[in-house]
N, C-alpha and C positions, 0 to 999 in steps of 0.2 A: 201464820206463814201461808202464803198463797200456794194452792195446789198447782203442780206442773201441768201445763196445757197438754191435752191429749191430741195427738196427730190423727185426724179423721181418716187419713189414707193408710194408716199403718195396717189395719186389719186386711184390707183388700190387697195391698201390695205384698203382704206377708203370705197370704193364701196363694196368690199367683206365683210367687217366687218358688214355693215348694211343690206346687201341683203341675207346673208346666214342664220342668225337666223330665219327669217320667214319661210324659206324653211324646216327647221327642223319641225316646227309646221304643215306644210302641210302634211308631212308624218304621224305625230302623229294623227292629226285630221282625216285623211283618215282611219287609223287603228281603231280609236275609232268608226268611222261611220260603218265600216264593222262589228265590234263586236256588235254594236247596232242593225244593220240589222239582224244579226244572232239571237240575243236575242229576238227581237220582233217576228221574224218568228217562233222561237221555242215556244214562248208563244202562238201564234195563233194555231200552230200545236197541242200543248198540250190541248188547249181548244177544238179543233175539235175532238181530240182523246177521251176526257172525255165524249163526247156526244154519243159515239158509244159503243155498248156492246162488250165484249171481243170476243164473237164468230164471229162477223163480221170482225174482224181484224186478227184472228188467222189463221195460215197456217198449213198445214198437215206436220207432222214431217216425215223425210225420203225422201221427194220428193224434188229434187233439182230444183230450179227455178232461171233463170238468172235475173228475175225482182228484186231479192233480193240482187243483186250486190251492189247497193248504200248503203244498210243497212250493208252489210258485210264490205265494205270499211270504213264506219263510225265507226264500231266496232274496226277495225284495228287501226284507228287513235286514238280512245279513249284509247285503250289498250297500245299503244306505247307512247303517249305523256302525258296522264293524269294519268295513273296507274303504271307508272315506276318512282320511286323516287330515287334520289341521295342524299347521306348524305355527309356533308362537316364538318370536324372537330368534329363530334359527336354531335354538337349543332344545326347545320343548315341543313335543308332539303328542296329540291326543286324538283318538278316533271319536266319532260322534257319540258313541255309547259312553266312553269315558268322560267326555265333556259334559254330556247331559247329566250323568250321575254326579259329577263334581258340582255342577250348578244346582242340581236338585238338593244335594246335601247342604250346600251353603244357604240356599233359600230356606230350607227347613229350619236350620239353626237360628238364623236371624229373624225369621217370621215369629217363632215362639219366644225369641228374646225381646222383641219390640212390640208385639201385639198387646193391645190393652194397656198402654203405658201413659194414658191421659189421666191426670189426677182429678180430684173432685172440684178443683178450682178451674178446670178446663185447660191447664197447661199440658201440652203434648210432650211426649218423650221425657217424662219426669224421671230424674235419676233415681228417685226413691223406688220406682217401679222396675226399672231395667238393670240398675247397677249390680245388685246382688243376684238377680235372676240370670243374667248373662254369664256371670261367673260360675254359678252352679251348673248351668247347661254345659259350659266348657268342661267343668270337672267331671260331669257324667260321661263325657265323650273321651276322657283320658284312657279308660280301659280299651275302648275301640281303637284309639290312636296307637296304643302299645301293641294290641293284637294284630293290627294291620302290618306292623313291622317285624313281627316275630317269625322265626323259622318253623317252630312247632306250632302250627296255626290251625285252630279248630275251624276257622272260616274257610280255609282251603279244603279241609275234610268235608265240610257241609256243602260248599258251592262248587268245588272243583277248580277254583281260580288259584293259580300258582302264586306263591308268596312274592315273586318278583313283580307280578302285575299288581298285587295288592299294595306293593310298596309305593306305587304311584299315588294311590289314595292315601297312604300313610303320610307322604310328604304334603299333599294338599290339605289333609286334615290338620296336620301340625301348624301350617301357616294360618288356617282359618281360626284355630283355637288361640293362636298367638294374638291375632287381631281382637278376638273376643275378650281375652284377658286384659289387653290394654284398654279396651272400652270399659271393662269392669273397674279397673283402677281409675280411669278418667272420670267415670261416673261418680265415684266417691269424692274425687277432688272437686268436681263441679258442685256436688251437694254440700261441700264444706265451704264454698266461697261466700254464701250469704252470711252465715254466722261469723266467718272470719272478718268480713267487712264491717260487721256490727260490733266487733271488739271481742268476740268469743273464738277460742281456738278451734272448736269443732273437731272434726275427724282428723285434722292435721296433727293434733296432739298425739295421735296413735303412732306417729312416726317413731316415737321413742319405744314402742312396744316390739318385742322380739317377733311375735307372730306377724305383725305388719311388715317388718323388714324381710321376713321369710317370703311373704307374698311378692315383694319387689324382686327378691333374689330369684324366685321361681320364674317370674315373667321375663326377667333379664336373661336367664339361662336359656329359656325357650327361644327368645329372640335371637341370641347368638347362634343357637343351633340351627334355626331357620336360615340365617344369613350364610352360615358355613355350608349348608346343604344345597345352595344354589349351584346349578350344574357347572358353570365355569370354574368356581372355586373347588367344588368337590372333585372334578376330574383332574385338576392340577396336582392335588395332594390327597389322593383317596385314602391312603393308609393313615395319614395324619387326621383326616376327617373321621375315620372309625374310632380313633382314640378320643377325639373331642366329642363325638356323638355319645360315647359311653359316659364320659365325665359329666357333660352338661345334662344328659338324660337323667342320671342319678341325682344330680343337684335339683333339677326341676321337680322330680317326683318327691324327693325327701322334703324339700322346702315347701312345696305345695301342700303336702299332707300336714305338716306342722301348722301352716297358715289356716287350713280349713278346720283342723281339729280344735282350734282355739274356740270355735263356736259349736263344737260338737258335730261337725260335718265331715269328720275324717273318713266316714264310711263311703263318701263319694269317691275318695282317692285310693283307699287301701286296696280295692280290687285291681287297680293298675299295678301296684307293687306286687300283688299276687301273680298276675299274668306275667309280668317281667321275670319274677323270680322262678316261676314254674318253667318258663322257657329255658332259662339258664340251667336249672336243675336237670331237666330232661336232656339237654344237650350234653351235660357232663356225664350223665348216666349212659347215654348212647355211646359217647366216645370211650368210656371206661369198658363197656361190654364189647363193643365192636372191635376195638384195637387190642384186645387180649388181656385187659386189666383184670377182669373177673375170671378169665379162663385159667389163670394160674392157680386159682383156688380149687379147680377141678382136675388139675394136672393133665390137661389135654395136649394133644400134639401141636395145636395152633397157638400155644401160649407165647411163642416168641414174637418179638416186635416186627412190625411191617418194614419192608425195605422197598423203596421206590427206585426203579431202574429208569434212568434218564437217557433217551436216545435223541441225538441231535439230527433231525431230518434235514434241516437247512438252517442258516443263520436266523431265520424268522419263524421256525416251526419246530416244536418239540413233541416227543411222544413219551409219556410217563406211564409205566405199567407197574403194578404191584399185586401180590397175591390177595385174592378176595378173602376177607375174614369169614369164619364159619357162620357168624350171626348176621351177616350183611346180605340183604336181598334188595333188589331194585327193579323197577320197570324201565323199558326202553324210553330214553329221553329224559330220565331223571338226572339230577346233579348231586354232587357231594362236595363238601369243603375239604380241600387238601392242605395239609400243613407239613412243611419240612423244616423243623426248627433250626437245623444247622444252616439253612439258606435264608429263612425268613428274617425280617428286620427285628421281630420279637418272637420268643418261643411259642407264644399262643396265637400268633397270626395265622389265619387260614383264608383261603380264597376259593370261591365257587367255580367248579368246572363241570361241564356235562360229561357223564360217563359214556365213553365211546364204544363200550363192549356191552354184551347182553349177559344176563344171568343164566348160564348153562350153555350146553353145546348145541349144535345144529345137526340133527340126524339126517342121513341121506334118505332121499325118497326112493332111490333105486340103487341096486348093487352095481358096483363097477370094479374093473380090474386095477384101477389106480391104487397106489399105496394108501394105507390108512393114514388118517391125520396124525401128525406128530404129537408128541406128548405135550408140547408147549401150548397147543391149541386146545387140548382136552382139559388143561388146568383151568380152574376158575380164576379169571383175572379181571382186575379193574384196569381200564385203559383210559387215559386222558390225552387229548390232543390240544396243545397249547400254542397260541399265537404269541410270539415274543413282543412284549411292550416294555415300557419302563417299569421299574419296581421289581416285584417278586419274580416275574418270568425272565426279566433281564438278568437278575442275580442267579437264577437257576441255570440259564444258558452259560454264564461265566463260570459257575461252579462245575458244570458238566464238562467243559472244555479246558479247564485250567491245567489239569495234570495228566490224567489217564486217558486222554483221547476223548472220543465223542460219547462214550457210554460209561456211566458211573451209577452207583447205588447210594442212597441216602436213607437214613431213618425217617419214617413218616408216620402220620396218623390221619385218619379221615373222620369226618362227621357227616352223617346223612343216612339214607338219601332224602332229598327234598324235591319239591316242585310237583306239579300235577300235569304230566304230559298228556297229549291227546290220545284217544283210543283209535287207532287206525284200522283195527280189525273190523270186518263187516262191510268195508267199502269194496266196490268192484275194482276201482283204480285208485292207486295211491301215487301221488306226484309230490316229490320233495325237491326243494331248491336250497342249496347250501353254498355259503361263501366262506372260503378260508377255513378257520377252525370250526365253523358251523357244521362241518361234516360230522363232528362229535354228536350232533343231534340227529342228523339224517341217517348215518350209518347204522346205529342200533335199531331204528325203525325198520330199515331194510332187512337186517339180519333176522329180526323177529318175524317179519312177514314171510321170509323164506322158510324159517322154521315152522311156521303155521301151515304153509303150503305142503311141506314135506311130511308133516305129521297128520295132515288132513283135519286140523282143528280150526281152520279158517277157510271154508269152502267158498265163501262169497268173493274173496279177492282173486282176481284173474291177472292183474297187471300192476307192476310197480316200476316207476321211473325215478331215478335219482340223478339230479343235475348238480354237479359240483364245480364251482368256479374257483380256480387257484391261480396264484401268480406265476409259479414255476412248476415244471413237470416233475421235478425231484420230490415235491411234496406228496406225490402219489405213493411214495414208499411207506408213508405212515399207515396206509390202509390196504396196500396191495395184497399182503398175505391173508388178511381176514377175508377180503373179497374173493380171492381165488379159492379158498377153502369152502366158503359159503356157496359159491357157484358150482362147485364140484358135486354133481349128482342132484341138481335142483329138479323139482318136479316138472315133468314135461307139460303139464297143463297150466303152468305158471310162467308168465312172461316177465323177464327182468331186463330192463334197459338202464345202463349206466353211462352217462355222458359227462366226461370230465373236460372242462374248458380251461385251457391255459391262457390267461389274459395278458401276461407280460410279453413285451416285444422280444422277438427271437434274435439272438446275437450271432448264431452260427447256422449254416445250412444243415449241419448234422442234426440239428434239433427238429428239422421239418421234413416232412414227406410231401413234396409238391404234388405227387400224383393224386392223393386223395385229401390233402389239406389237413391231415392229422399230424400229431406230434408224438415222437417216440417217448415213451415213459421210461423212468429209471429202471423199472422192472419190465423187461420186454414181454414176459409171460402174460402180463395184464392185457396186452393187446390181443392175445390169442383167446382170451376168455370169451365165452358167448355173451353177446349183448353189450359188450363194453366198447365204447368209442372214446377216443381222446382227440379233442378238436382244438384248433387255435381260435382265439378271440372270445368275446363275451357271448353268453347264450342269448338266443332270441326268445326271450320269455313269452312275449305276446304270441308269436307264431306257434310255439310249443303248446301253450295253454289252449289256444284256439283249436288246434288240430285234435288234441285229446278230448276236449269238450265235445267237439263235433262227432268223434268216433264212439264215445261212450254212451250207454243208455242207462247204466246203473249209477249208483252214487259215487262221487269222487271226493277223496280227501287230499287237500293241498296243504303242504307244510313248508314253512320257510324259516331258515335260521341263517342270518347273515347281516349285511349292512342295511341301513335304512333305505338306501337306494334300491337294493334288491327287493326288499319287502314292498316298497311302493310300486315297483314294476309289476310284481305279481298281483297286487290289489287292482291296479289299473287294468291288467290283462283279464282278470276275472270279471270286472265290471263290463268290459267290452265283449267278452266271449259268451256270457250267459245272460239270458233275459227271461222274463216271465213267460213270454210267448213260446220260447223254445222249450221251457220246462213243461208247459201245458201240452206240447206236442211230443212229449216223451224224452226231452233232454234230461241230462243228469242233474241231480241235486248235489250241490258243491259245499263242502265244509272247509273253512280256511283256519289254519292255526299258524300264528307268527310267534316264534320263540325269540325274544329280544332280551339280551342281557347287556347291561350298561351301567355306568357309574355316573 
C-alpha cells in the first residue's frame, strides 16, 4: 500500500497559524499600556494642578516663551485629530483619532492574516496558509470584542475612555471580525475545490459534522447581528435590537466555542464567555446591593424599594427623581441605567441616563440671613432629566399624565454608575455647552465646581460658564430650584455665568421682554439670581469661545453635551479661536470633552 504523500507546506503553515495570532495581541496590549500610562499621568497632573491657584500657573499674554512649545504641540495634536470630524453616509461620524485607530486595527489584523501566505510552489495567498490563521486571529479578538461592549469595562478603568466611546470600536471590531470569519470559511471552500473537481469530497464532507455546522451558525449569527446594528435599523427599533443583540450574541459565542473546541482550540473563545458572564454577574450583584436586595439581610432603614417620582416639565421634558441608595456613589457626569418595570416594555428593560444631581450637598462659602435650604435639597437624591422620544420615555410620559396629574411615583431600580466623565477641576475656566436634556451632564459639573469653590478644594478654578439651549422657557423649571440653591452664598472669588437660550419662536408678547431681549422664565426668581441670563435665539458659540479664549491665560476646559450640530460648532470655534502662536504667547491650553449618547 502506497504511503500517503506528505504536504511540504504543512509544517510552515502550521507554525505560522499558531505563532501569528499571539503577536497581534502583543501589539494591542502594548497600545493599551501606552493609553493607560497617558491616562494615569493625566490624572496625576490634573490632581496636582487642582492644588494650585490659577495665579501661580498663569502666564503673561503677549510674551512669547519657548518653554510653552510642548503645550503648543499638544494643542495642535488635539485640534487636528480630536476636533476634526468626518461624516460617512450622513449617519456615521468619526474624528481623525477614531478613524486612524480603526484603520490601524484593521491593517494590523489583515497584515498578520495574509503575510507570508505564499506556498513552496510559489502560489500567492494560498488558503492552506491563511484560512485557519485568519480564523484563529478572529477568535483571539473575540474577548476584546466583548470587552469593548461591556458596561463593567476594565479598558475604561485603564484608559479612562468611557464605554459609550468604546462602543464605537466594538461595532467596528464586530464588522471586521465578521469579514475575517467569512474569509476563513471561504478559504476552506477554496481549498476544497481541487479535490472536489478530481472526484474527492475533500472538506465539503465535513458539512455533515456538527462542529462544522456550528461554525456556519456562528458566522451567520454574527452577520445578522452586524446587519441589525446598522444605524438606520438600530435607531428605528432600538429596544428590539437589544433583544436581538442578546440572542445572536449568545448563539455566536456558544456555536463558535463548539466549533473551535473540536480541534482543541476552545481556549481561544472561552475567555470571551468569561468576560461576558463576568459583566452580567457584576451587574446583577450591583443591582442587588444598590437597590436594597442585600440590605434586607442587615435590617437597615434603606431596605425598602426605590420609588421614582415623575414630574412632567413639558410635553417633551421629564424630571425623574428618587432617593439615593446608601451604597450608590457617583462622580459628576456619570450615568446610570434606570428601569421602571411597570412602564418598560419588559421588566428587565433599562435605559441609560446621565445623573443630573451630585453626590452630596453644596456647603455655603459665606453665612447669609436667607433661610436654610429645605430638607428636600439636603436629601441625597438621584435626578434624571429626560427628553421625550418614542419608546420608554413616551410610555413614561403617558403613565405620568394618565390619572393623577403631572406627578406620579413608580417602583424603580437602577444600575450604575457608568462612564468616565472628564475631570474639570484644576482648570482656570470651565465652559460647558448643553442642548436640551444635555443639561443633565453640564449641571452636575457646575454644581461640583461651585462646591469645590465654596470648600476651597479647587483653588485653580476662577470662572465657570454654562450655556444651555432649550426649545421652551418652561423647561428651566427642571433645574431652577437646584440652580437657585447652589448660587445662594457662592464664593465671591468664583465667577458663575449661566446663559439659557430659548430657541423656539415666541408666540406671545408676554414671553418676551423687548427692552433687553431676554425671555421670562417659568420661575421668575431665576432671573434675579446673580450671573443668570435668559436670552432668545441660539447661542453664538464662535463669539463666546473666542472671547473666553482671548480673556483667559490659564487652562480652559470645554465640555459639550447636545446635538451633533452643537458639538461641531464648538469644535469649529475652538479651531478658529486657538492657535499654536497664541499659546506660545501665553494663550490658554484648551481641553475639549464631547459627551455623545446615541443609538
